[in-house]
N, C-alpha and C positions, 0 to 999 in steps of 0.2 A: 504493500500499500503506499509506504513510504516514497519508493521508487518511483511508482506511476505518477505519483503527486509532483515529485521533483522534476521528472521529465516534462510535464504538462507545465508546470512554472517555467522551466528553463526554456522548452523548445528544442533541446538538443540533448542527446546521450551524454556527449563529453561534458557539457555544463553542468548537467544532473549528477553525473558522477563525481565532478571536483567538488561538488557542495556535499554529496554523501561520503566521500573518501573511497569511491569505487572506480575500477576501471571502466571505460566505455563498453568492452565487452561483457564485463560482468553486468552492467546494467542492461544491455540488451538482452542477455540471457534471462534476467530476473522479469523483464517484461515479457518475453517470449513465454515463459513458464507460466506467468499470470494469465495471459491470454489461452492457453492451453487448458488450464484448470477452469478459467470459466468458459470455455467454448464460445468465445466472442473476441474479435478484432477490436483493441481499444485505441490504436494508433494507425494514421495513414502515413506511411513513409515514403518520402521521394528523396532522390539525390541532393535537393535543395533544402528541404524543410519536413519536421513533423507537425501533424495536427491530429486532435482527438477525434475519432469517430463520434456518432450520435450515442452509441453505447459507452464509449470513453467518456463523453460529458457526463452522462448519468453516474457513471462509476465514481469518477473522480470527485464530482460534487458531494457524493454521500460520503466518499472516503476521508475527505478533508474534515468533514464534521467529526467523523469518528475518531481520527487522528487527535484532533483538538480535545475531544472529551478524553480520551486515554491519557494525553498528557496532563490533563487536569485531574482526573483519579489519580495518577500515581503520584503527583505533587501532593494531592490530599493526603494519601496515605503515608506518604513520607514526613508529614508534619509541615509542608512547606506551602499550604495553601493559601497563605496570607502574604507569601513573599514573591514579588512580581519578579521576574526574570525572563532573560530570553531576548528575542526581537519583536519589536511592533512594528506595524504597518500601517499607515493611514494615509487617507486621500480626502480631497476636498477641490472645489473651484480654484483656479489661479488666484483671483483676487482675495477671496476670503482665507486662503493659505498665507498670501502676502501680508494681510492685516492682521489676522489673528492666529490660525494655527500654527504656522511655524515658531512663532514665539512661545505659545502655550506647549508644544512638544519639547523645546528646548529647556523651559521651566521644569517640566515633568521628569525629563531625563535627571536634572540637578537633584532632584530629591529621591530618583531611584537608580543608584549606582550599578545595579545588576542588569539593567536593561540597555538595550540599543534600539534605534528606530530608524525608519524610512518614511518620508514623506512624498507623496507623489500628487502634483497639482495639475489637474486636467479640467478643461471645460466640457466634460461629459460624463454620464452618470458610468460608474465603475460597477461591473458585477464583482461584489465583495467575494462570493463563494468561488466563482470560475477562476478569477484572477487573484485568489490567494490573499486577500486585504483583510485584516482584522477589523477595522473601524473607519468610518468615514462620517463627514459632515455633509448634510443633504439640505437644499432649500427647497421648499415647495411639498407637495404631497406626495406621499410613498405608495406607490402602486404594488410594491412587493410585500406581501404581508408575512412572509417567511423572515423578516428582518425586524430585529427589536429596535424600537425607538425611544430616545430620551430627548424632549423637547426643551430647548434652552433659550429660545426667543423668536422673535418673527421679523420679516423685513418686507418691503413693500416695492412696487416698481414706482419710479418719480421720472418725470421728465425736468430736466435742469439746463439752466444756460448761464453764461457769464452776464453781470450786470450791465456791462458795457454793450454787450449784444442787444439785450433787451431795450437799452436806450436807444440804440441806434435803428433797430428793426421793430420795436413795438412788442407789447406783451400780448400773447394769444389769450384769448378770453374764452372760445370755443373750439372743441376739437378741430372743426373744419378750418380754422385759422392755420394750422400747421401747415397747410398746403402751401400758404405764401412763404413759409420759413425755410431755411437751411437746416436740415435734418443730419445729425451724425448716428450712424447705425454702428452699434456693437451686435455683431453677428449671433453671440451668445443669447441675446435678449430678443433681437430682431432678425431672424434669419432671412425674412422676405421684405416684401414691400408692405405689407398690412401692419397697422397697430391697433389691437383691442384696447378700447377704453370703455368706461362704465358710467352712465348717466349718473345723477342724483337719485332716479327714481328705480335706479338697478339695470335699467335697460342697457344691452350691451350695444355698442358701435364699434364698426370696423372702419378705419380710415386708411385709405391707399395712398402711400406716400413715395416719393422718390428720393431716397437718401443723397445728399451731394457727395457725402464722405462714408465709405463703409470700412469699419476696422475689425479685426478677429480678435483684439486684445483690449480688455475693459479699460486697463489704465490708459492706454493709449487714447481711446475714445473720451476719457474724463479730462485728460490733459488737453485735446482739440476744444472741448466745450469750454475750459478754463481759459484758453486762448481768446475765445469769442467767436468760434468757427461755427457756431450752430447750436441747437437743441438737441439733447441727447438722452435716450432712455436708460436709466441704470436702475440698479437696486439700492434702497436707502443707506444700507451699511457702506456701500462702496465710497458714498460722498458725504458721510456724515460730518467729516472735519471740514471739508470745503463748503457745506452748507451753513454750519456753524461759524466759520471765519467769514461767511459773506461772498466767499469767491465765487460759489455758484448759488442760483435761486430756483426753488421749484416753481413750474408752472403747471396750470391746469389739474391742481392736485385733487380737486372734487370730482375729477372725472376719471381718477386711476383706480384699477381693480383693487379688492381688499388684500390686507397683508397676508402673507403665507409663512408658514411656521419655519424655522431652522431647528433641525434635528442632528443628533448625534446616533448613528445607526450601525448595527453590528449583527453578524448572523446569529440566528437561534440557537443555544447550546443548552442542554440540561446541565452541564458542568462547565460554567464560564471560566476562562483562564484568567488567573489573578493579573495578568499583565493590562488584559482588556478591562475588566471590572475596575482596576485602580485609575487608568487612563479616562475611562468614562466619567467616574466620579470626580477626577481632578478637573477634566476640561469642561465638564457640566457647569460646576459651580462657578468657574471663572467667567464662563461664557454668559451664564444668568446674570453675574454681577455687572457685566457691561452692556 
């Protein structure tokens, strides 16, 4: 089980062997023996890459949970249930990581000398089980009911612009007014041309816009808005400092959708690894305070 999970994580026999302290041929033989015993092919092998078959995906997903529970059970039996140790993997969106998560992980490691950690910042939803990640910070509703979630706050979408831009171009009063403005689009929040808004009555409206500037990085989009290049759609946590300092001003606030939750999530396990429990407790308390 450990071998097939290592191969799935690494995508190569040699890399998996290096992690496990095994030679590549030994890894290959172990996978072949497992497939023979199961009577199912778990990996598709080509000269260039390895990938899990459909049966392999199901098997590895279950196996990851079992190995985590075995590790937790052994630590508990050995009297180490309350001592976090090992390696923790965490993920969240790029902007949230830069503003919050990386600093929190560093502070957590200072309190936990037996732990190491890796943080992956991605503007996409990571499959925690399939990609072998321990914990994530998610913004918005959770479609996957197999994840355990701890709510730590909320955020909402905002349209913001620099004061000098609004002085030059005027302040939009209705959603339709946006058509006469320069729009900066962060593709993570505005992948297409349409912008969904909510009127005071709760009625939803979709405005078709033609962004003048489109960027795939939230920080770059916010910088452009601060320079006065146009109006930008962001999440409130991204610009809290700029709004507080008066460098950006929210517009059309009463037309924006309701706030959505910010949650720490991790795969369900009957025996939760001490490192995950300690990290969730630490991070949740700090994020709720902010």
